[in-house]
N, CA, C and O of each residue as an XYZ file, in Angstrom:
760
protein
N       1.030     -1.396     -0.263
C       0.313      0.461      0.145
C       1.061      1.143      0.053
O       2.207      1.059      0.496
N       0.486      2.154     -0.669
C       1.251      3.625     -0.830
C       1.024      4.413      0.401
O       0.006      4.169      1.049
N       1.653      5.116      0.711
C       1.491      5.722      1.735
C       1.942      7.702      1.670
O       2.067      8.525      2.577
N       2.075      7.825      0.080
C       2.961      8.817     -0.488
C       1.980      9.650     -1.646
O       1.549      8.910     -2.530
N       1.640     10.886     -1.727
C       0.773     11.148     -2.974
C       2.145     11.926     -3.832
O       2.181     11.579     -5.013
N       3.125     12.793     -3.472
C       4.079     13.018     -4.533
C       5.438     12.189     -4.603
O       5.745     11.660     -3.535
N       5.965     12.064     -5.252
C       6.963     10.673     -5.537
C       8.084     11.097     -4.856
O       8.193     12.322     -4.918
N       8.893     10.596     -4.279
C      10.294     10.685     -2.977
C      11.366     10.806     -4.686
O      11.306     10.615     -5.900
N      12.315     11.293     -3.498
C      13.601     10.881     -4.624
C      14.394      9.790     -3.127
O      13.947      9.650     -1.988
N      15.232      9.397     -3.537
C      16.298      8.946     -2.630
C      16.661      9.359     -1.061
O      16.773      8.631     -0.074
N      16.848     11.248     -1.240
C      17.049     11.555     -0.413
C      15.823     11.799      0.839
O      15.970     11.601      2.045
N      14.769     12.218      0.228
C      13.649     11.816      0.765
C      13.155     10.879      1.601
O      12.792     11.082      2.760
N      13.139      9.759      0.965
C      13.688      8.598      1.337
C      14.239      8.423      2.380
O      13.594      8.042      3.356
N      15.349      8.618      2.432
C      16.482      8.336      3.574
C      15.983      9.313      4.979
O      16.102      8.946      6.148
N      15.626     10.127      4.693
C      15.006     11.757      5.910
C      13.607     11.177      6.533
O      13.332     11.510      7.686
N      12.819     10.425      5.899
C      11.669      9.936      6.059
C      11.656      9.286      7.503
O      12.451      8.360      7.663
N      10.868      9.643      8.565
C      10.199      8.997      9.894
C       9.099      9.531      9.926
O       8.882     10.730      9.753
N       8.219      8.589     10.176
C       6.859      8.943     10.322
C       6.570      8.226     11.856
O       5.660      7.431     12.094
N       7.499      8.678     12.738
C       7.157      7.777     14.114
C       6.825      6.750     14.447
O       6.497      6.528     15.613
N       6.817      5.536     13.190
C       6.579      4.300     13.609
C       7.580      3.541     13.552
O       8.710      4.027     13.484
N       7.336      1.968     13.572
C       8.430      0.661     13.395
C       7.713      0.275     12.300
O       7.659     -0.936     12.084
N       6.985      1.239     11.342
C       6.525      0.528      9.883
C       7.780      0.421      8.638
O       8.368      1.355      8.093
N       7.897     -0.651      8.480
C       9.227     -0.737      7.580
C       8.658     -0.597      5.902
O       7.757     -1.270      5.401
N       9.376      0.353      5.306
C       9.151      1.027      4.032
C       9.770      0.064      2.968
O      10.772     -0.579      3.281
N       9.293     -0.048      1.893
C      10.009      0.140      0.520
C       9.962      1.637     -0.220
O       9.210      2.554      0.110
N      10.921      1.665     -1.272
C      10.835      2.636     -2.259
C      10.605      2.517     -3.232
O      11.611      2.634     -3.932
N       9.170      2.198     -4.116
C       9.237      1.697     -5.239
C       8.711      2.818     -6.084
O       7.717      3.484     -5.794
N       9.706      3.028     -7.516
C       9.093      4.226     -8.368
C       8.630      5.330     -7.303
O       7.417      5.436     -7.127
N       9.500      6.169     -6.571
C       9.452      7.258     -5.887
C       8.220      7.084     -5.104
O       7.671      8.180     -4.988
N       7.574      6.152     -4.525
C       6.343      5.872     -3.898
C       6.843      5.052     -2.435
O       7.499      4.011     -2.461
N       6.567      5.477     -1.659
C       6.683      4.901     -0.489
C       5.597      3.520      0.057
O       4.540      3.758      0.641
N       5.915      2.559     -0.149
C       5.362      1.425      0.055
C       5.460      0.611      0.916
O       6.343     -0.244      0.847
N       4.294      0.675      2.295
C       4.692     -0.012      3.478
C       4.811     -1.398      2.985
O       4.201     -1.877      2.029
N       5.960     -2.187      4.010
C       5.970     -3.719      3.982
C       5.494     -4.379      4.974
O       5.737     -4.112      6.151
N       4.517     -5.625      4.434
C       3.901     -6.153      5.205
C       4.757     -6.640      6.471
O       5.981     -6.549      6.376
N       4.262     -7.092      7.514
C       5.165     -7.620      8.594
C       5.992     -8.963      8.078
O       5.353     -9.588      7.233
N       7.030     -9.422      8.347
C       7.880    -10.523      8.139
C       7.262    -11.775      8.595
O       6.943    -11.966      9.769
N       7.040    -12.923      7.311
C       6.453    -14.139      8.081
C       7.773    -15.123      9.048
O       8.977    -15.158      8.792
N       7.369    -15.516      9.665
C       8.127    -16.118     10.722
C       9.511    -17.366      9.637
O      10.718    -17.604      9.588
N       8.136    -17.801      8.951
C       9.061    -18.958      8.134
C       9.959    -18.001      6.945
O      11.051    -18.493      6.658
N       9.663    -16.920      6.360
C      10.570    -16.222      5.834
C      11.940    -15.866      6.983
O      13.090    -16.231      6.742
N      11.635    -15.277      7.943
C      12.860    -15.258      8.505
C      13.329    -16.307      9.554
O      14.230    -15.960     10.318
N      12.850    -17.450      9.655
C      13.739    -18.343      9.844
C      14.611    -18.854      8.760
O      15.797    -19.103      8.975
N      14.119    -18.998      7.735
C      15.067    -19.159      6.473
C      15.862    -18.481      6.178
O      16.738    -19.206      5.708
N      16.236    -17.279      6.127
C      17.180    -15.931      6.184
C      18.274    -15.901      7.351
O      19.454    -15.571      7.237
N      17.375    -16.467      8.886
C      18.408    -16.938     10.076
C      19.078    -18.152      9.865
O      20.243    -18.334     10.216
N      18.268    -19.124      9.212
C      19.402    -20.005      8.996
C      20.481    -20.275      7.756
O      21.332    -21.160      7.662
N      20.161    -19.257      6.886
C      21.217    -19.051      5.838
C      22.677    -18.198      6.360
O      23.858    -18.415      6.088
N      22.042    -17.176      7.198
C      22.588    -16.160      7.868
C      23.875    -17.135      8.647
O      25.073    -16.940      8.441
N      23.447    -17.956      9.355
C      24.052    -18.780     10.239
C      24.744    -20.039      9.412
O      25.791    -20.542      9.820
N      24.103    -20.484      8.270
C      25.145    -21.248      7.109
C      26.554    -20.171      6.800
O      27.742    -20.447      6.971
N      26.122    -19.245      6.437
C      27.187    -18.442      5.706
C      28.213    -17.959      6.365
O      29.286    -17.787      5.787
N      28.028    -17.643      7.780
C      28.985    -17.794      9.173
C      29.631    -19.122      9.371
O      30.696    -18.968      9.971
N      29.397    -20.303      9.105
C      29.510    -21.731      9.034
C      30.874    -22.117      8.396
O      31.771    -22.895      8.722
N      30.564    -20.796      6.792
C      31.569    -21.641      5.906
C      32.270    -20.318      5.798
O      32.303    -19.805      4.679
N      32.903    -19.620      6.925
C      33.651    -18.765      6.452
C      33.426    -17.110      6.182
O      34.380    -16.345      6.047
N      32.029    -16.685      6.124
C      31.783    -15.443      5.412
C      31.987    -14.959      7.024
O      31.459    -15.513      7.988
N      32.818    -13.877      7.067
C      32.675    -12.534      8.262
C      31.424    -12.149      8.337
O      30.665    -11.878      7.406
N      31.150    -12.124      9.909
C      29.494    -11.612     10.685
C      29.515    -10.454      9.693
O      28.559    -10.274      8.939
N      30.892     -9.446      9.678
C      29.703     -8.027      9.301
C      30.197     -8.066      7.850
O      30.890     -7.081      7.593
N      30.048     -8.892      6.860
C      29.778     -8.884      5.738
C      28.669     -9.328      5.381
O      28.502     -9.477      4.171
N      27.569     -9.678      6.311
C      26.282    -10.398      6.431
C      25.660     -9.544      6.771
O      26.192     -8.763      7.560
N      24.129     -9.267      6.302
C      23.286     -8.539      6.694
C      21.663     -8.763      6.582
O      21.234     -9.005      5.454
N      21.066     -8.723      7.281
C      19.444     -8.840      7.725
C      19.086     -7.672      7.751
O      19.422     -6.912      8.659
N      18.346     -7.325      6.768
C      17.870     -5.489      7.458
C      18.289     -4.946      6.014
O      17.332     -4.781      5.258
N      18.860     -4.808      5.781
C      19.488     -4.323      4.632
C      19.093     -3.492      3.734
O      18.024     -4.092      3.623
N      18.982     -2.614      2.959
C      18.417     -2.168      1.965
C      19.642     -1.654      0.627
O      20.770     -1.162      0.651
N      18.536     -2.155     -0.632
C      19.463     -1.602     -1.378
C      18.892     -0.500     -2.757
O      17.891     -0.780     -3.417
N      19.727      0.735     -3.004
C      18.944      1.365     -3.920
C      19.459      0.773     -5.311
O      20.587      0.353     -5.569
N      18.075      0.868     -6.334
C      18.085      0.303     -7.675
C      17.360      1.262     -8.511
O      16.744      2.239     -8.085
N      17.484      0.900     -9.763
C      16.861      1.522    -10.331
C      15.002      1.420    -11.215
O      14.558      0.348    -11.626
N      14.624      2.070    -11.268
C      13.388      1.987    -11.902
C      13.072      3.534    -12.323
O      13.848      4.487    -12.249
N      11.759      3.523    -12.771
C      11.415      5.191    -13.343
C      11.871      6.207    -12.511
O      12.529      7.178    -12.885
N      11.532      5.981    -11.443
C      11.906      6.807    -10.158
C      12.589      6.303     -9.127
O      12.859      5.111     -9.269
N      13.033      6.895     -7.949
C      13.695      6.313     -6.943
C      13.627      5.162     -6.331
O      12.584      5.572     -5.821
N      13.738      4.113     -5.892
C      13.600      2.771     -5.837
C      14.695      2.138     -4.859
O      15.881      1.969     -5.143
N      14.007      1.792     -3.538
C      15.273      1.168     -2.934
C      14.688     -0.007     -2.152
O      13.554      0.167     -1.705
N      15.273     -1.145     -1.925
C      14.475     -2.723     -1.947
C      15.023     -3.466     -0.669
O      16.195     -3.157     -0.452
N      14.657     -4.089     -0.040
C      14.948     -4.359      1.526
C      15.080     -6.237      1.362
O      14.227     -6.935      1.911
N      16.371     -6.950      0.461
C      16.158     -8.433      0.562
C      16.036     -8.770      1.714
O      15.670     -7.986      2.589
N      16.348    -10.115      1.939
C      15.902    -10.809      3.247
C      17.150    -11.045      3.750
O      17.385    -11.229      4.945
N      18.061    -11.044      2.753
C      19.500    -11.604      3.081
C      20.905    -10.884      1.876
O      21.053    -11.146      0.682
N      21.642    -10.058      2.656
C      22.539    -10.193      1.793
C      24.100    -10.504      2.273
O      24.503    -10.512      3.436
N      25.172    -10.857      0.605
C      26.498    -11.088      1.516
C      27.342     -9.996      0.722
O      27.283     -9.942     -0.506
N      28.165     -9.090      1.506
C      28.420     -7.870      0.908
C      30.050     -8.450      0.618
O      30.561     -9.308      1.338
N      30.697     -7.874     -0.468
C      32.009     -7.807     -0.649
C      32.760     -7.052      0.568
O      32.129     -6.597      1.522
N      33.986     -6.973      0.462
C      34.948     -6.474      1.852
C      34.672     -4.785      1.227
O      34.746     -3.836      2.008
N      34.398     -4.609     -0.047
C      34.719     -3.306     -0.541
C      33.163     -2.641     -0.127
O      33.078     -1.584      0.499
N      32.109     -3.330     -0.521
C      30.738     -2.886      0.128
C      30.576     -2.510      1.773
O      30.073     -1.478      2.218
N      31.008     -3.370      2.367
C      30.910     -3.697      3.615
C      32.187     -2.125      4.119
O      32.009     -1.344      5.053
N      32.888     -2.127      3.527
C      34.009     -0.852      4.144
C      32.690      0.230      3.666
O      32.200      0.931      4.551
N      32.174      0.325      2.312
C      31.376      1.659      2.334
C      30.504      1.977      2.891
O      30.141      3.139      3.072
N      29.998      0.996      3.271
C      28.771      0.704      4.423
C      29.007      1.305      5.697
O      28.158      1.947      6.314
N      30.547      1.017      6.203
C      30.615      1.151      7.439
C      30.816      2.425      7.909
O      31.802      3.101      7.614
N      29.527      2.940      8.947
C      29.859      4.328      9.369
C      28.220      5.281      8.720
O      27.867      6.454      8.848
N      27.595      4.117      8.051
C      27.203      4.702      7.589
C      25.410      5.216      7.847
O      24.505      4.387      7.757
N      25.260      6.074      8.032
C      23.960      6.433      8.813
C      22.383      6.017      8.833
O      21.538      6.575      9.532
N      22.111      4.790      7.819
C      21.253      3.890      7.429
C      21.933      3.006      6.916
O      22.998      3.310      6.379
N      21.444      1.558      6.955
C      22.013      0.612      6.452
C      21.431      0.620      4.575
O      20.489     -0.152      4.397
N      21.752      1.138      3.703
C      21.465      1.608      2.854
C      22.289      1.114      1.582
O      22.626      2.213      1.143
N      22.734      0.353      0.864
C      23.741      0.545     -0.286
C      23.010      1.457     -1.507
O      21.978      1.111     -2.082
N      23.817      2.780     -1.800
C      23.640      3.559     -2.468
C      24.297      3.115     -3.786
O      25.014      2.115     -3.803
N      24.049      3.885     -4.949
C      24.071      3.672     -6.426
C      25.653      4.145     -6.409
O      26.227      4.001     -7.488
N      26.323      4.615     -5.476
C      27.593      4.746     -5.535
C      28.503      3.932     -4.828
O      29.678      4.262     -4.986
N      28.326      3.104     -4.201
C      28.930      2.105     -3.587
C      28.567      0.693     -4.483
O      27.533      0.517     -5.128
N      29.783     -0.324     -4.332
C      29.840     -1.476     -4.759
C      28.282     -2.100     -4.702
O      27.556     -1.598     -3.845
N      27.770     -3.045     -5.458
C      26.830     -3.931     -5.380
C      27.236     -5.185     -3.843
O      28.345     -5.436     -3.370
N      25.903     -5.719     -3.429
C      26.507     -7.268     -3.000
C      27.095     -7.812     -3.403
O      27.764     -7.119     -4.169
N      27.493     -9.141     -3.449
C      27.868    -10.541     -3.605
C      26.933    -11.069     -4.321
O      26.852    -11.437     -5.492
N      25.949    -11.037     -3.058
C      24.625    -11.915     -3.137
C      23.352    -11.550     -2.300
O      23.356    -11.014     -1.192
N      22.458    -11.868     -2.900
C      21.161    -10.942     -2.653
C      20.262    -12.309     -2.370
O      20.377    -13.256     -3.149
N      19.349    -12.385     -1.214
C      18.714    -13.790     -1.243
C      17.701    -12.944     -0.744
O      17.869    -12.051      0.088
N      15.976    -13.463     -1.629
C      14.624    -12.895     -1.724
C      14.197    -14.208     -1.484
O      14.311    -15.198     -2.206
N      13.489    -14.038      0.067
C      12.290    -15.571      0.566
C      11.029    -14.541      0.034
O      10.791    -13.351      0.243
N      10.125    -15.950     -1.016
C       9.461    -15.064     -1.802
C       7.921    -15.011     -0.204
O       7.781    -15.795      0.734
N       7.248    -13.992     -0.505
C       6.335    -13.809      0.228
C       4.865    -14.551     -0.511
O       4.769    -14.606     -1.737
N       3.629    -15.163      0.526
C       2.813    -15.305     -0.424
C       1.980    -13.783     -0.353
O       1.739    -12.889      0.459
N       1.648    -14.243     -2.180
C       1.270    -13.005     -2.524
C       1.758    -11.890     -3.412
O       1.263    -10.890     -3.932
N       3.019    -12.522     -3.365
C       4.649    -11.503     -3.460
C       4.928    -11.789     -4.447
O       5.624    -10.962     -5.034
N       4.553    -13.162     -5.257
C       5.437    -13.709     -6.035
C       5.912    -12.897     -7.160
O       7.063    -12.462     -7.192
N       5.030    -12.680     -8.107
C       5.506    -11.108     -9.026
C       6.648    -10.165     -8.596
O       7.674     -9.893     -9.218
N       6.345     -9.846     -7.711
C       7.384     -8.687     -6.906
C       8.649     -9.503     -6.928
O       9.563     -9.198     -7.694
N       8.737    -10.611     -6.049
C       9.875    -11.084     -5.328
C      10.592    -11.948     -7.038
O      11.806    -12.032     -7.224
N       9.745    -12.382     -7.875
C      10.409    -13.429     -9.019
C      10.165    -12.105    -10.430
O      10.712    -12.541    -11.442
N       9.655    -11.001    -10.633
C       9.917    -10.383    -11.687
C      10.789     -8.867    -11.599
O      11.801     -8.544    -12.222
N       9.898     -7.982    -10.461
C      10.570     -6.855    -10.600
C      11.424     -6.950    -10.015
O      12.369     -6.973    -10.804
N      12.020     -7.090     -8.322
C      12.892     -7.501     -8.053
C      14.143     -8.434     -8.764
O      15.365     -8.329     -8.652
N      13.573     -9.080     -9.288
C      15.118     -9.894    -10.042
C      15.938     -8.365    -11.763
O      17.099     -8.055    -12.032
N      14.830     -7.990    -12.290
C      15.103     -6.838    -13.123
C      15.315     -5.751    -12.792
O      15.697     -5.001    -13.690
N      15.150     -5.074    -11.162
C      16.097     -4.441    -10.726
C      17.299     -4.381     -9.827
O      17.735     -3.363     -9.290
N      17.948     -6.022     -9.698
C      18.800     -6.406     -9.010
C      20.052     -6.369    -10.114
O      21.234     -6.058     -9.971
N      19.292     -6.820    -11.273
C      20.440     -7.258    -12.799
C      20.872     -5.626    -13.379
O      21.932     -5.472    -13.985
N      19.774     -4.258    -13.075
C      20.079     -3.081    -13.213
C      21.486     -2.685    -12.366
O      22.385     -1.967    -12.805
N      21.446     -3.356    -10.998
C      22.478     -3.215     -9.872
C      23.777     -4.106    -10.635
O      24.914     -3.877    -10.223
N      23.601     -5.028    -11.648
C      24.681     -6.237    -11.831
C      25.395     -7.011    -10.495
O      26.585     -7.317    -10.421
N      24.472     -7.222     -9.572
C      24.742     -7.891     -8.537
C      24.773     -9.332     -9.011
O      23.890     -9.698     -9.787
N      25.988    -10.431     -8.497
C      26.752    -11.343     -9.556
C      26.198    -12.336     -8.812
O      26.694    -13.411     -9.151
N      25.081    -12.505     -7.616
C      24.182    -13.554     -7.656
C      23.047    -13.477     -6.444
O      23.338    -13.140     -5.296
N      21.734    -13.834     -6.869
C      20.832    -13.244     -6.673
C      19.860    -14.720     -6.443
O      19.569    -15.362     -7.452
N      19.441    -15.148     -5.227
C      19.177    -16.325     -4.961
C      17.170    -15.840     -4.391
O      16.767    -14.864     -3.757
N      16.473    -16.914     -4.927
C      15.013    -16.757     -4.715
C      14.655    -18.076     -4.270
O      14.763    -19.138     -4.883
N      14.064    -17.782     -2.731
C      14.004    -19.299     -1.993
C      12.581    -19.315     -1.922
O      12.132    -18.507     -1.109
N      11.763    -19.978     -2.519
C      10.425    -20.201     -2.883
C       9.812    -21.322     -1.484
O       9.630    -22.494     -1.814
N       9.592    -21.036     -0.370
C       9.014    -21.999      0.742
C       7.813    -23.098     -0.093
O       7.713    -24.324     -0.047
N       7.023    -22.086     -0.818
C       5.485    -22.502     -1.408
C       5.719    -23.704     -1.993
O       5.351    -24.815     -1.608
N       6.471    -23.353     -3.125
C       6.996    -24.083     -4.442
C       8.071    -25.250     -3.890
O       8.242    -26.387     -4.329
N       8.737    -24.564     -2.766
C      10.188    -26.108     -2.452
C      11.084    -25.876     -3.256
O      11.949    -26.750     -3.312
N      11.274    -24.517     -4.285
C      12.557    -24.719     -4.824
C      13.263    -23.477     -4.140
O      12.771    -22.642     -3.381
N      15.015    -23.632     -4.796
C      15.618    -22.485     -4.637
C      16.137    -22.089     -6.187
O      16.617    -22.891     -6.988
N      15.943    -20.792     -6.389
C      16.107    -20.151     -7.830
C      17.602    -19.694     -7.797
O      17.794    -18.874     -6.899
N      18.679    -19.990     -8.508
C      20.010    -19.215     -7.859
C      19.822    -18.320     -9.503
O      19.251    -18.813    -10.475
N      20.464    -16.918     -9.465
C      20.336    -16.805    -10.891
C      21.891    -15.999    -10.735
O      22.097    -15.212     -9.811
N      22.857    -16.301    -11.707
C      24.213    -15.527    -11.741
C      24.482    -14.625    -12.705
O      24.359    -14.997    -13.872
N      24.780    -13.652    -12.503
C      24.921    -12.351    -13.668
C      26.104    -13.294    -14.386
O      27.007    -13.928    -13.840
N      25.735    -13.143    -15.983
C      26.886    -13.801    -16.755
C      26.434    -12.721    -17.935
O      25.277    -12.501    -18.294
N      27.713    -12.068    -18.471
C      27.641    -11.424    -19.517
C      26.547    -10.333    -20.298
O      26.418    -10.157    -21.510
N      25.735     -9.601    -19.053
C      24.941     -8.590    -19.203
C      23.691     -9.375    -18.730
O      22.638     -8.781    -18.496
N      23.813    -10.655    -18.599
C      22.287    -11.377    -18.109
C      22.400    -12.421    -16.899
O      23.398    -13.086    -16.622
N      21.012    -12.423    -16.156
C      20.833    -13.667    -15.155
C      20.504    -14.933    -16.032
O      19.593    -15.012    -16.857
N      21.500    -15.998    -15.670
C      21.501    -17.420    -15.875
C      20.676    -18.092    -14.728
O      21.145    -18.084    -13.590
N      19.547    -18.634    -14.966
C      18.965    -19.247    -13.971
C      19.274    -20.942    -13.683
O      19.261    -21.867    -14.495
N      19.513    -20.955    -12.418
C      19.003    -22.492    -12.319
C      18.413    -23.176    -10.867
O      18.810    -23.248     -9.704
N      17.407    -23.562    -11.525
C      16.348    -24.031     -9.991
C      16.565    -25.671     -9.377
O      16.822    -26.639    -10.093
N      16.450    -25.693     -8.372
C      16.766    -26.619     -7.434
C      16.033    -26.972     -6.573
O      15.872    -26.376     -5.508
N      15.332    -28.278     -7.012
C      14.638    -28.698     -5.893
C      14.778    -29.851     -4.445
O      15.749    -29.334     -3.892
N      14.487    -30.755     -3.776
C      14.529    -31.331     -3.079
C      16.339    -31.919     -2.941
O      17.114    -30.984     -3.139
N      16.689    -32.595     -2.793
C      17.860    -32.655     -2.925
C      19.111    -32.287     -3.169
O      20.218    -32.693     -2.815
N      18.692    -31.397     -3.877
C      19.958    -31.317     -5.285
C      20.440    -30.129     -4.532
O      19.867    -29.185     -3.988
N      21.888    -30.547     -4.702
C      22.569    -29.439     -4.271
C      23.036    -27.978     -4.820
O      23.210    -27.733     -6.013
N      23.184    -27.191     -3.920
C      23.207    -25.926     -4.365
C      24.341    -25.777     -4.531
O      25.260    -26.075     -3.768
N      24.415    -24.914     -6.370
C      25.810    -24.722     -6.797
C      25.512    -23.399     -7.077
O      24.970    -22.833     -8.026
N      26.162    -22.917     -5.663
C      26.752    -20.826     -5.609
C      27.748    -20.374     -6.127
O      28.776    -20.517     -5.464
N      27.855    -19.773     -7.271
C      29.126    -19.214     -8.086
C      30.044    -18.390     -6.951
O      31.253    -18.315     -7.171
N      29.508    -17.781     -5.764
C      30.112    -16.804     -4.847
C      30.505    -17.282     -3.632
O      31.227    -16.780     -2.770
N      29.537    -19.027     -3.719
C      30.162    -19.276     -2.552
C      30.554    -20.945     -2.370
O      29.915    -21.706     -1.644
N      31.650    -21.304     -3.125
C      32.059    -22.434     -3.311
C      32.142    -23.583     -2.387
O      32.090    -24.780     -2.671
N      32.271    -23.063     -1.321
C      32.332    -23.981     -0.140
C      30.756    -24.306      0.629
O      30.437    -25.140      1.476
N      30.192    -23.547      0.115
C      28.484    -24.189      0.323
C      28.154    -26.037      0.385
O      28.654    -26.917     -0.315
N      27.333    -26.126      1.281
C      27.376    -27.540      1.129
C      26.152    -27.847      1.649
O      26.149    -28.249      2.812
N      24.648    -27.714      0.813
C      23.587    -27.253      1.396
C      22.459    -27.576     -0.252
O      22.656    -27.331     -1.442
N      21.306    -28.218      0.504
C      20.396    -28.294     -0.619
C      19.142    -27.753     -0.777
O      18.641    -27.259      0.233
N      18.545    -27.727     -1.752
C      17.072    -26.771     -1.475
C      16.327    -27.064     -0.533
O      15.718    -26.237      0.145
N      16.281    -28.720     -0.336
C      14.980    -29.334      0.407
C      15.565    -28.549      1.848
O      14.732    -28.047      2.602
N      17.008    -28.475      2.178
C      17.242    -28.371      3.726
C      16.812    -26.986      4.124
O      16.281    -26.643      5.180
N      17.256    -25.995      2.714
C      16.763    -24.460      3.178
C      15.451    -24.359      3.188
O      15.133    -23.510      4.020
N      14.632    -24.770      2.719
C      13.198    -24.949      2.375
C      12.518    -25.641      3.654
O      11.317    -25.603      3.920
N      13.547    -26.295      4.408
C      12.680    -26.934      5.497
C      13.267    -26.036      6.897
O      12.816    -26.247      8.023
N      14.256    -25.094      6.631
C      14.662    -24.366      7.678
C      13.237    -23.392      8.054
O      13.142    -22.872      9.166
N      12.487    -23.270      7.318
C      10.706    -22.334      7.525
C      10.294    -22.798      8.405
O      10.026    -21.960      9.267
N      10.015    -24.080      8.753
C       8.709    -25.124      8.955
C       9.173    -25.390     10.806
O       8.492    -26.134     11.512
């Protein structure tokens, strides 16, 4: 649901405070109230966070709740469920007033989106296009309803897609040490 009438800039968005705990994304200049995250989505994101720590990604390069500025008809900022930052992106974000990867910062190495019910179009289509505009090297779409994990790898200006289900091992271009199946990720939300 949009809560603004006049299109906002990214600067307006960064300075916006309505005095509530409501989470927002900025989509084409419109402030969109985000529904509360489901426990299922939180469990999957937390499981992946812990898994990424176990394979040696430093805590300071992992973010839950961070946002990224992406391209749209107007200013847009999205909040993926989990980000894995490069050293350069973590350094650029260090000390920032808000946890937002802006256009002048290096993009994350990997973004994870956990599909929310009734948000399939947003999670599969819109965000995929927006993340491609930032040339994010790897983007996961975890779909607990369809029980699959889609891994998108940025190759020669486009995302190449690999879908994993059941006991198929996830092959991550950015996380070669990862030993994880689609079933294990989806089961984390149960």
